[in-house]
ROSE-4610 file (N, C-alpha, C; in Angstrom, 1 decimal, always signed):
// ROSE-4610
residu = [Q/Q/Q/V/V/V/Q/Q/Q/L/L/L/V/V/V/E/E/E/S/S/S/G/G/G/G/G/G/G/G/G/L/L/L/V/V/V/Q/Q/Q/P/P/P/G/G/G/G/G/G/S/S/S/L/L/L/R/R/R/L/L/L/S/S/S/C/C/C/V/V/V/V/V/V/S/S/S/G/G/G/I/I/I/R/R/R/I/I/I/R/R/R/I/I/I/Y/Y/Y/T/T/T/M/M/M/E/E/E/W/W/W/Y/Y/Y/R/R/R/Q/Q/Q/R/R/R/Q/Q/Q/V/V/V/P/P/P/G/G/G/E/E/E/E/E/E/S/S/S/E/E/E/L/L/L/V/V/V/A/A/A/S/S/S/M/M/M/T/T/T/Y/Y/Y/S/S/S/G/G/G/D/D/D/T/T/T/E/E/E/Y/Y/Y/G/G/G/D/D/D/S/S/S/V/V/V/K/K/K/G/G/G/R/R/R/F/F/F/T/T/T/I/I/I/S/S/S/R/R/R/D/D/D/I/I/I/D/D/D/R/R/R/D/D/D/M/M/M/S/S/S/W/W/W/L/L/L/Q/Q/Q/M/M/M/N/N/N/N/N/N/L/L/L/K/K/K/T/T/T/D/D/D/D/D/D/T/T/T/A/A/A/S/S/S/Y/Y/Y/Y/Y/Y/C/C/C/Q/Q/Q/A/A/A/A/A/A/R/R/R/Q/Q/Q/Y/Y/Y/R/R/R/G/G/G/Q/Q/Q/G/G/G/T/T/T/W/W/W/V/V/V/T/T/T/V/V/V/S/S/S/A/A/A]
num = [1/1/1/2/2/2/3/3/3/4/4/4/5/5/5/6/6/6/7/7/7/8/8/8/9/9/9/10/10/10/11/11/11/12/12/12/13/13/13/14/14/14/15/15/15/16/16/16/17/17/17/18/18/18/19/19/19/20/20/20/21/21/21/22/22/22/23/23/23/24/24/24/25/25/25/26/26/26/27/27/27/28/28/28/29/29/29/30/30/30/31/31/31/32/32/32/33/33/33/34/34/34/35/35/35/36/36/36/37/37/37/38/38/38/39/39/39/40/40/40/41/41/41/42/42/42/43/43/43/44/44/44/45/45/45/46/46/46/47/47/47/48/48/48/49/49/49/50/50/50/51/51/51/52/52/52/53/53/53/54/54/54/55/55/55/56/56/56/57/57/57/58/58/58/59/59/59/60/60/60/61/61/61/62/62/62/63/63/63/64/64/64/65/65/65/66/66/66/67/67/67/68/68/68/69/69/69/70/70/70/71/71/71/72/72/72/73/73/73/74/74/74/75/75/75/76/76/76/77/77/77/78/78/78/79/79/79/80/80/80/81/81/81/82/82/82/83/83/83/84/84/84/85/85/85/86/86/86/87/87/87/88/88/88/89/89/89/90/90/90/91/91/91/92/92/92/93/93/93/94/94/94/95/95/95/96/96/96/97/97/97/98/98/98/99/99/99/100/100/100/101/101/101/102/102/102/103/103/103/104/104/104/105/105/105/106/106/106/107/107/107/108/108/108/109/109/109/110/110/110/111/111/111/112/112/112/113/113/113/114/114/114]
x = [+5.4/+5.1/+6.2/+5.6/+6.0/+6.6/+7.9/+8.6/+9.7/+9.5/+10.2/+11.0/+12.3/+13.0/+13.9/+13.5/+14.3/+15.9/+16.6/+17.9/+18.6/+19.5/+20.3/+20.0/+18.9/+18.2/+19.4/+19.3/+20.3/+20.0/+21.4/+21.4/+22.4/+21.6/+22.5/+22.3/+23.3/+23.3/+22.9/+22.1/+21.8/+22.7/+22.0/+23.1/+23.4/+23.6/+24.0/+23.6/+23.8/+23.1/+22.7/+22.1/+21.8/+21.1/+21.7/+21.4/+20.3/+18.9/+18.5/+18.5/+17.9/+18.1/+16.7/+16.2/+14.8/+15.1/+15.0/+15.2/+14.2/+13.8/+12.0/+12.4/+11.4/+11.4/+10.2/+9.9/+8.4/+7.4/+8.3/+7.6/+9.2/+8.7/+9.8/+9.5/+10.1/+9.6/+9.7/+10.1/+10.5/+9.3/+8.3/+7.0/+5.9/+6.5/+5.8/+6.3/+5.0/+5.7/+6.4/+7.5/+8.1/+8.1/+7.6/+7.0/+8.1/+8.6/+9.2/+8.3/+7.5/+7.0/+7.7/+7.0/+7.3/+6.4/+6.8/+5.7/+6.4/+6.0/+6.6/+5.8/+6.4/+5.8/+5.0/+4.0/+3.3/+1.7/+1.3/-0.1/-1.1/-1.9/-2.7/-2.3/-1.0/-0.4/-0.2/-0.7/-0.5/+0.5/+0.9/+2.3/+2.1/+3.4/+3.8/+4.7/+3.9/+4.8/+6.0/+7.0/+8.3/+8.7/+8.8/+9.3/+8.4/+8.6/+8.1/+8.9/+9.0/+9.2/+8.2/+7.8/+6.9/+7.9/+7.0/+7.9/+8.7/+8.3/+8.8/+10.0/+10.2/+11.4/+10.9/+9.7/+9.4/+9.3/+9.9/+10.1/+8.9/+8.5/+8.1/+8.1/+8.6/+8.9/+7.8/+7.9/+7.4/+7.6/+6.6/+7.5/+8.7/+8.4/+9.3/+10.6/+10.9/+11.9/+12.5/+12.0/+12.4/+13.8/+14.7/+16.1/+16.8/+16.2/+17.2/+17.5/+16.2/+16.0/+15.9/+16.3/+16.5/+16.2/+15.2/+14.9/+15.5/+15.9/+16.7/+16.2/+16.5/+16.3/+17.2/+17.1/+18.0/+17.0/+16.4/+15.5/+15.8/+17.3/+17.8/+18.0/+18.3/+18.5/+17.2/+16.1/+14.8/+15.1/+15.9/+16.0/+16.0/+15.8/+15.3/+16.1/+16.5/+17.2/+16.7/+17.0/+16.3/+17.5/+18.4/+19.5/+18.9/+19.3/+18.7/+19.9/+19.7/+20.9/+20.2/+21.2/+20.8/+19.6/+20.0/+18.8/+18.6/+17.1/+16.6/+16.2/+15.8/+15.4/+13.8/+13.3/+11.7/+11.9/+12.9/+12.9/+13.1/+12.9/+12.9/+11.7/+11.8/+10.9/+11.0/+10.1/+10.3/+9.9/+11.2/+10.8/+10.5/+9.7/+9.3/+9.0/+9.2/+9.3/+8.1/+7.3/+5.9/+6.3/+5.8/+6.1/+4.6/+4.2/+3.0/+1.6/+2.0/+0.9/+0.1/+1.1/+0.1/+1.3/+2.4/+3.1/+4.2/+4.6/+5.1/+6.1/+7.5/+8.4/+8.0/+8.8/+8.7/+9.2/+9.9/+10.5/+11.6/+12.3/+13.6/+13.4/+14.4/+14.0/+15.2/+15.0/+15.9/+15.8/+16.9/+16.9/+17.8/+17.1/+18.1/+18.3/+19.3/+19.3/+20.8/+20.9/+22.5/+23.2]
y = [-7.9/-7.2/-7.3/-7.2/-7.8/-6.1/-6.3/-5.2/-5.5/-4.5/-5.1/-3.5/-3.4/-2.6/-2.5/-1.7/-1.8/-0.8/-1.2/-0.2/-0.5/+0.2/-0.3/+0.9/+1.8/+2.7/+3.8/+4.6/+5.6/+6.2/+7.4/+7.5/+6.6/+6.3/+5.4/+6.0/+5.8/+6.4/+5.4/+5.7/+4.5/+3.4/+2.1/+1.1/+0.7/+1.4/+0.7/+0.1/-0.4/-1.5/-1.1/-1.5/-1.7/-2.8/-3.0/-4.2/-3.7/-3.9/-3.6/-4.8/-4.3/-5.4/-5.3/-6.4/-6.4/-7.2/-6.9/-7.2/-7.4/-8.7/-8.9/-9.2/-9.1/-9.5/-9.7/-10.7/-10.8/-12.1/-12.4/-13.7/-14.3/-15.6/-16.4/-16.7/-15.8/-15.6/-17.1/-18.2/-19.3/-20.1/-19.5/-20.3/-18.9/-18.2/-16.9/-16.4/-16.0/-15.5/-13.9/-13.7/-12.1/-11.5/-10.4/-9.6/-8.1/-7.5/-6.2/-5.7/-4.3/-3.5/-2.3/-1.6/+0.3/+1.0/+2.0/+3.2/+4.0/+4.4/+5.9/+7.0/+8.1/+9.3/+9.8/+9.1/+9.2/+9.5/+10.6/+10.7/+9.4/+9.0/+7.7/+6.6/+6.6/+5.1/+4.1/+3.0/+2.3/+1.5/+1.0/+0.4/-0.7/-1.1/-2.4/-3.0/-4.5/-5.7/-6.0/-5.9/-6.0/-7.5/-8.0/-9.4/-9.9/-11.5/-12.1/-13.7/-14.1/-15.6/-16.0/-17.4/-18.1/-18.6/-19.5/-20.0/-21.2/-21.9/-23.0/-22.5/-21.1/-20.8/-20.0/-20.5/-20.0/-18.7/-18.1/-16.6/-16.2/-14.6/-14.2/-12.8/-12.1/-10.9/-10.1/-8.7/-8.0/-8.0/-7.7/-7.6/-6.6/-5.5/-4.4/-4.5/-5.5/-5.8/-7.2/-7.9/-9.4/-9.3/-10.1/-10.4/-9.2/-8.2/-7.2/-7.2/-7.6/-7.7/-9.3/-9.6/-11.1/-10.7/-11.5/-11.7/-12.7/-12.7/-13.8/-13.6/-14.4/-14.4/-15.4/-15.0/-16.2/-16.5/-17.5/-17.8/-18.2/-18.4/-18.4/-17.1/-15.6/-14.4/-13.9/-14.2/-13.6/-12.7/-12.3/-11.4/-11.7/-10.6/-10.3/-9.5/-9.8/-8.6/-8.7/-7.5/-7.2/-6.8/-7.7/-7.4/-6.4/-5.4/-4.6/-3.9/-4.9/-4.3/-3.6/-3.0/-2.5/-1.2/-0.7/+0.3/+1.3/+1.8/+2.9/+4.1/+5.0/+6.1/+5.9/+5.1/+4.8/+3.8/+3.3/+2.2/+3.4/+4.4/+5.6/+5.3/+4.9/+4.7/+4.8/+4.6/+4.1/+2.8/+1.9/+0.3/-0.3/-0.9/-1.7/-3.0/-3.5/-5.1/-5.7/-6.8/-7.3/-8.8/-9.1/-10.4/-10.8/-12.0/-12.6/-12.0/-11.2/-10.6/-9.4/-9.1/-8.2/-7.0/-7.7/-6.8/-6.0/-4.7/-3.9/-2.8/-2.8/-1.8/-0.1/+0.7/+2.0/+2.6/+1.4/+1.8/+2.4/+2.1/+3.2/+3.5/+4.7/+5.3/+5.1/+4.8/+4.6/+5.7/+6.3/+7.3/+7.0/+6.8/+6.4/+7.9/+8.2/+9.6/+9.9/+10.6/+10.8/+11.9]
z = [+18.5/+17.2/+16.1/+15.0/+13.7/+13.1/+12.7/+11.9/+10.5/+9.6/+8.6/+8.4/+8.2/+8.1/+6.7/+5.9/+4.5/+4.7/+3.7/+3.7/+2.4/+2.2/+0.5/-0.2/-0.2/-1.2/-1.2/-2.5/-2.7/-4.2/-4.4/-5.7/-6.7/-7.5/-8.8/-10.3/-11.1/-12.1/-13.2/-13.9/-15.3/-15.7/-15.2/-15.8/-14.6/-13.6/-11.9/-11.3/-10.3/-9.6/-8.0/-7.4/-6.0/-5.5/-4.0/-3.4/-2.2/-1.9/-1.2/+0.1/+1.2/+2.2/+3.3/+3.7/+4.5/+5.8/+7.1/+8.0/+9.0/+8.7/+9.6/+11.0/+11.7/+13.2/+13.5/+14.6/+14.9/+14.4/+13.1/+12.7/+11.6/+11.4/+10.8/+9.2/+8.1/+7.4/+6.5/+6.9/+6.3/+5.8/+6.6/+6.2/+5.5/+5.0/+4.4/+3.2/+2.4/+1.0/+1.3/+1.0/+1.0/-0.7/-0.4/-1.6/-1.4/-2.7/-2.8/-3.8/-3.2/-3.9/-4.1/-5.1/-5.5/-5.4/-4.9/-5.3/-6.0/-7.1/-7.9/-8.0/-7.8/-7.6/-8.5/-9.3/-10.4/-10.0/-10.0/-9.4/-10.2/-8.9/-9.6/-9.6/-9.5/-9.9/-8.6/-8.7/-7.4/-7.1/-6.2/-5.9/-6.9/-7.3/-8.2/-7.4/-7.8/-7.2/-8.2/-7.6/-8.5/-8.5/-7.4/-6.8/-5.9/-6.0/-4.8/-4.1/-3.3/-2.9/-2.2/-2.4/-1.4/-0.4/+0.3/+1.4/+0.8/-0.1/-0.8/-2.1/-2.2/-3.0/-4.3/-4.6/-6.0/-6.3/-7.3/-7.5/-8.6/-8.7/-9.5/-9.8/-11.1/-11.2/-11.9/-11.8/-12.7/-13.9/-15.1/-16.3/-16.6/-16.1/-16.0/-15.2/-14.6/-14.0/-14.3/-15.2/-15.2/-15.8/-15.5/-16.1/-15.2/-14.7/-14.0/-12.4/-11.7/-10.3/-10.1/-8.9/-8.5/-6.7/-6.2/-5.0/-4.3/-3.0/-2.4/-0.7/-0.1/+1.3/+2.2/+3.4/+4.3/+5.5/+5.5/+6.5/+7.9/+7.9/+9.1/+9.9/+9.1/+9.8/+9.4/+8.8/+8.6/+7.9/+6.6/+5.8/+4.3/+3.6/+2.2/+1.9/+0.3/-0.5/-2.0/-2.3/-3.8/-4.5/-5.5/-6.0/-7.4/-7.7/-8.8/-9.9/-10.8/-11.9/-13.0/-13.9/-14.9/-14.6/-13.8/-13.3/-14.3/-14.5/-15.4/-14.6/-15.4/-14.9/-14.1/-14.8/-14.6/-13.5/-12.8/-11.6/-10.2/-10.9/-9.2/-8.6/-7.2/-6.5/-4.9/-4.3/-3.0/-3.0/-2.3/-2.5/-0.8/-0.8/+0.4/+0.5/+1.6/+1.7/+2.5/+1.9/+2.7/+3.2/+4.3/+4.4/+4.9/+4.5/+4.8/+4.4/+3.1/+2.6/+3.5/+4.5/+5.3/+6.2/+6.4/+7.1/+6.3/+6.5/+5.5/+6.1/+5.6/+6.2/+5.6/+5.9/+5.7/+4.3/+3.8/+2.4/+2.5/+1.5/+1.4/-0.2/-0.4/-1.9/-2.5/-4.2/-4.8/-6.3/-6.5/-7.4/-8.5/-9.5/-10.8/-12.1/-11.5/-12.4/-12.6/-14.0/-14.4/-13.9]
């Protein structure tokens, strides 16, 4: 059974930083793409892909987070992280990780507010 568990969310002031963690079990992430998505509480808005890392280590970022967010992983521990810096109120959302483009966790909530 594949499981992904996120942690690290919370309340942070604008300009602050958070580091989200994703622990994966049931598969080895070394051969899969890892992705981080977010879902904001905006009616009709779909989940937004904020960062991805392929099995070879290539990364991509959504335009709204480029230069502020960094995805990383540890293929031996089957973990991924999303370092989020210079957070803005628009970053408020539930963040979840996804592996192999199909398995996803329950998410961790990030609130950016003064």
